[in-house]
C-alpha positions as CSV (number, residue, x, y, z in Angstrom):
1,M,-82.6,-76.6,88.9
2,D,-84.7,-79.8,88.1
3,F,-87.9,-77.5,88.6
4,F,-87.2,-75.1,86.1
5,Q,-86.0,-77.8,83.8
6,N,-89.3,-79.6,83.9
7,I,-91.4,-76.2,83.9
8,K,-89.4,-75.5,80.4
9,K,-90.0,-79.2,79.3
10,T,-93.8,-79.0,80.1
11,I,-93.9,-75.9,78.0
12,S,-92.2,-77.0,75.1
13,D,-94.3,-80.0,75.1
14,K,-97.3,-78.5,75.3
15,T,-96.7,-75.3,73.2
16,P,-97.8,-77.1,69.8
17,N,-101.0,-78.5,71.5
18,F,-102.0,-74.7,73.0
19,I,-101.2,-73.2,69.7
20,G,-103.3,-76.0,67.6
21,S,-105.9,-75.5,70.3
22,L,-105.8,-71.6,69.7
23,F,-105.9,-72.0,66.1
24,I,-109.0,-74.6,66.2
25,F,-110.7,-71.7,68.4
26,I,-109.8,-69.0,66.0
27,V,-111.4,-71.0,62.9
28,F,-114.6,-71.7,64.9
29,L,-114.6,-68.3,65.5
30,V,-114.3,-66.8,62.0
31,I,-116.9,-69.7,60.9
32,A,-119.4,-68.3,63.8
33,N,-119.1,-65.0,62.6
34,I,-119.8,-65.6,58.9
35,V,-122.8,-68.2,59.8
36,R,-124.3,-65.2,61.7
37,S,-123.5,-62.8,59.1
38,I,-125.3,-64.9,56.3
39,I,-128.4,-65.6,58.6
40,T,-129.0,-62.1,59.4
41,S,-128.1,-60.4,56.5
42,E,-130.7,-58.3,54.9
43,S,-132.4,-60.3,52.1
44,S,-134.3,-57.8,50.6
45,D,-134.2,-54.1,50.3
46,K,-136.5,-52.3,52.2
47,T,-136.4,-49.1,50.7
48,N,-139.8,-49.6,48.7
49,L,-142.0,-51.3,51.2
50,S,-145.3,-50.1,52.7
51,V,-145.6,-49.4,56.3
52,D,-147.1,-53.0,57.0
53,E,-144.4,-54.9,54.8
54,E,-141.8,-52.9,56.6
55,T,-143.2,-53.7,60.2
56,N,-143.3,-57.6,58.8
57,Y,-139.6,-56.8,57.4
58,S,-138.4,-55.5,60.8
59,S,-139.9,-58.4,62.6
60,K,-138.1,-61.1,60.4
61,N,-135.1,-59.2,61.2
62,L,-135.3,-59.8,64.7
63,I,-135.9,-63.6,64.2
64,Q,-133.1,-63.8,62.2
65,H,-130.9,-61.7,64.5
66,Q,-131.8,-64.0,67.4
67,I,-131.3,-67.2,65.3
68,G,-128.0,-65.9,64.4
69,S,-126.8,-65.3,67.8
70,F,-127.9,-68.6,69.1
71,V,-126.0,-70.6,66.3
72,Y,-123.1,-68.1,66.9
73,Y,-122.8,-69.2,70.5
74,I,-123.3,-72.7,69.7
75,I,-120.5,-73.0,67.0
76,L,-118.0,-71.1,69.7
77,I,-118.9,-73.9,72.3
78,I,-118.2,-76.5,69.9
79,G,-115.0,-74.7,69.0
80,G,-114.2,-74.3,72.7
81,I,-114.5,-78.1,73.1
82,F,-112.6,-79.0,70.1
83,A,-109.9,-76.8,71.4
84,V,-109.6,-78.4,74.9
85,I,-110.0,-81.9,73.6
86,N,-107.0,-81.1,71.1
87,L,-105.3,-80.1,74.8
88,G,-105.4,-83.5,76.1
89,F,-108.6,-83.7,78.0
90,N,-110.9,-86.5,78.2
91,V,-113.9,-86.1,75.9
92,T,-116.2,-87.8,78.8
93,T,-114.8,-85.6,81.5
94,I,-115.4,-82.5,79.5
95,I,-119.3,-83.3,78.6
96,T,-119.5,-84.0,82.3
97,I,-118.3,-81.1,83.4
98,L,-120.2,-79.0,80.4
99,A,-123.6,-80.8,81.8
100,S,-123.0,-80.2,85.7
101,M,-122.1,-76.4,84.6
102,G,-125.5,-76.2,82.6
103,L,-127.6,-77.6,85.5
104,A,-126.1,-75.2,87.8
105,L,-126.5,-72.1,85.4
106,G,-130.1,-73.1,84.6
107,I,-130.9,-72.9,88.1
108,A,-128.9,-69.7,88.9
109,M,-130.0,-68.1,85.8
110,Q,-133.8,-69.0,85.6
111,E,-134.6,-65.0,85.4
112,T,-132.7,-65.0,82.1
113,L,-133.7,-67.9,80.9
114,S,-137.4,-66.6,81.0
115,N,-136.3,-63.7,79.5
116,I,-134.7,-65.4,76.6
117,I,-138.1,-67.7,76.5
118,S,-140.3,-64.5,76.2
119,G,-138.0,-62.8,73.6
120,I,-138.6,-65.8,71.2
121,I,-142.3,-65.8,72.0
122,I,-142.4,-61.8,71.3
123,S,-140.5,-62.4,67.8
124,M,-142.4,-65.6,66.8
125,N,-145.9,-63.7,67.7
126,D,-144.7,-60.8,66.0
127,I,-145.9,-58.3,68.8
128,F,-143.7,-55.1,67.7
129,S,-140.9,-54.4,65.2
130,I,-138.0,-51.8,65.9
131,N,-139.5,-48.3,65.6
132,D,-142.5,-49.2,66.7
133,I,-144.3,-46.9,69.5
134,I,-145.5,-49.3,72.6
135,K,-147.0,-48.8,76.1
136,I,-146.4,-51.2,79.0
137,N,-148.8,-51.3,81.6
138,N,-147.5,-52.9,84.5
139,T,-150.4,-55.1,86.0
140,W,-148.8,-55.1,89.9
141,N,-149.0,-51.4,89.9
142,E,-150.2,-48.2,88.0
143,H,-146.7,-47.6,86.0
144,T,-147.0,-47.3,82.6
145,T,-143.7,-47.7,80.4
146,Y,-144.3,-45.7,77.2
147,G,-142.0,-45.2,74.0
148,K,-140.2,-46.1,70.6
149,V,-138.5,-49.4,70.3
150,I,-135.1,-48.7,69.7
151,D,-133.3,-52.4,70.1
152,F,-134.7,-55.7,70.8
153,N,-132.6,-58.8,72.0
154,L,-133.0,-62.3,73.5
155,Y,-132.9,-61.0,77.2
156,V,-134.2,-57.2,76.7
157,T,-136.1,-54.3,74.6
158,I,-134.7,-50.9,74.7
159,I,-137.5,-48.3,74.4
160,Y,-136.7,-44.3,74.0
161,D,-139.2,-42.5,76.1
162,P,-139.6,-39.0,74.7
163,V,-141.3,-37.7,77.8
164,N,-138.2,-38.1,79.9
165,K,-135.9,-38.3,77.3
166,S,-134.3,-41.6,78.4
167,L,-133.4,-44.8,77.3
168,I,-135.5,-47.5,79.3
169,T,-134.4,-51.3,79.3
170,V,-137.4,-53.6,79.8
171,P,-136.8,-57.5,80.5
172,N,-138.3,-59.1,78.1
173,S,-140.2,-61.3,80.5
174,T,-141.8,-58.1,82.0
175,I,-143.0,-57.2,78.3
176,Q,-144.5,-60.8,78.1
177,N,-146.4,-60.9,81.6
178,N,-147.8,-57.3,81.4
179,L,-150.6,-55.7,79.1
180,L,-148.7,-54.4,76.4
181,T,-150.1,-51.9,73.4
182,N,-148.6,-51.4,69.8
183,V,-149.8,-47.6,69.1
184,T,-148.1,-47.7,65.9
185,R,-150.0,-50.9,64.8
186,S,-153.1,-49.5,66.4
187,K,-153.0,-46.5,64.0
188,L,-152.3,-48.5,61.1
189,Y,-155.5,-50.2,62.0
190,E,-157.4,-47.0,62.1
191,K,-156.2,-46.4,58.7
192,K,-157.8,-49.5,57.1
């Protein structure tokens, strides 16, 4: 009987902290969503933009989307830390565990980090925008990926191949390390 009474007492003692931690995390989740929507919100109407302005607008939105996602996850991590601290864990222990996990994840996720860095470089250099038609020539073999950019995020670029009528997911590091031709922008320069 003492065992069940101890469990009941532990649950009743920790319930307010658990509810408080859950509330803290939900507040940070709401804040993260609001901040991300503010960062990624469209700042201007793109209905009357020229082709060059629309390309610039799309590239700006890609960067805003990436910054918004980064800030969103940072706020969630901070909220999680505060929630765990509210449960009574030691701050030093939490930071040590997070640092160890960060090191282990950094080693384990080298390819993912490479894709993230490549995605940032692609965005900053304004290499392509959503709805651009691009061609990627693989330098290791003669394979060429051709299609319209449907989506772009930190990790991958999704391209619609009109010939095979399929969606192709291309890691951003592959785009960064191979020869890329932006067919849409090439046509724009031909018109000038």
